C-alpha positions in Angstrom: -33.5 -86.0 59.9 -32.1 -85.3 56.5 -35.2 -85.2 53.9 -34.9 -87.7 50.9 -34.8 -86.2 47.6 -38.0 -86.3 45.7 -38.9 -89.1 43.6 -39.3 -88.3 39.9 -39.4 -90.4 36.4 -36.5 -92.3 35.1 -36.2 -89.6 32.1 -36.2 -86.7 34.7 -33.3 -88.6 36.5 -31.3 -89.0 33.5 -31.7 -85.4 32.3 -30.3 -84.3 35.6 -27.7 -86.9 35.9 -26.6 -85.7 32.9 -26.5 -82.2 33.7 -24.5 -82.9 36.8 -21.7 -85.1 34.8 -21.3 -82.2 32.7 -20.9 -80.1 35.8 -18.4 -83.0 37.6 -16.4 -83.0 34.2 -15.9 -79.3 34.3 -15.0 -79.2 38.0 -12.6 -82.0 36.9 -10.8 -79.9 34.1 -10.6 -76.8 36.2 -8.9 -78.8 39.1 -6.4 -80.6 36.7 -5.4 -77.2 35.2 -4.8 -75.9 38.6 -2.8 -78.8 39.4 -0.7 -78.4 36.3 -0.1 -74.7 37.0 1.0 -75.8 40.5 3.5 -78.0 39.1 4.9 -75.5 36.8 5.5 -73.1 39.6 9.0 -71.6 39.6 11.4 -73.3 42.4 12.9 -71.4 45.4 16.5 -72.0 46.7 16.2 -74.0 49.9 18.9 -73.1 52.5 19.8 -76.4 54.1 21.4 -74.6 57.2 18.2 -72.6 57.6 16.1 -75.5 58.6 17.5 -78.0 61.5 16.5 -81.1 62.6 16.8 -82.8 66.2 18.2 -86.0 66.0 19.9 -88.2 69.0 23.3 -87.4 67.4 22.1 -83.3 67.8 20.7 -81.0 65.3 21.5 -81.4 61.8 20.4 -79.6 58.8 18.3 -81.0 55.5 21.9 -82.5 54.1 21.4 -85.9 56.1 19.0 -86.7 52.9 21.7 -86.6 50.6 23.0 -90.1 49.8 19.8 -91.5 51.2 18.4 -93.8 48.7 16.2 -96.1 50.4 13.2 -94.5 48.8 14.7 -95.4 45.4 13.7 -99.1 45.3 13.0 -100.4 41.5 9.1 -100.4 42.4 8.9 -97.3 43.9 11.4 -95.4 41.4 9.3 -97.0 38.7 6.2 -95.8 40.3 7.5 -92.3 40.5 8.3 -92.3 36.8 5.1 -93.5 35.6 3.2 -91.0 37.7 5.7 -88.5 36.3 4.7 -89.2 32.7 0.9 -89.3 33.8 1.0 -86.0 35.1 3.4 -84.4 32.0 0.8 -85.8 29.5 -1.7 -84.2 31.6 -0.2 -80.9 31.7 0.1 -81.0 27.8 -3.6 -81.9 27.8 -4.6 -79.0 30.1 -2.3 -76.8 28.0 -4.2 -77.7 24.6 -7.5 -77.2 26.6 -6.2 -73.7 27.4 -4.8 -73.0 24.0 -8.5 -74.1 22.6 -10.4 -71.5 25.0 -8.2 -68.6 23.6 -10.5 -67.8 20.7 -13.8 -67.8 22.8 
């Protein structure tokens, strides 16, 4: 059986909750910065012929994705653009946070 947390006053609970909130925000900022770094990783040229997929028509390379625009419905395209804009804004925010921390 898991032990229940101890019972404390509302003031002590608030102090501990405030401290936890600070730690949670620090963790969120750190994870956001890591995600921004991941999005900025350089790309590697992809060898379409190296990777083969088994299909009922026989093995094919990744080129079968070319021209397939079923994923580009208006709503998904708009969602992708909105997400991209949000990620770029987050990257700029993380960059500003990094710059602010340089002087410390």
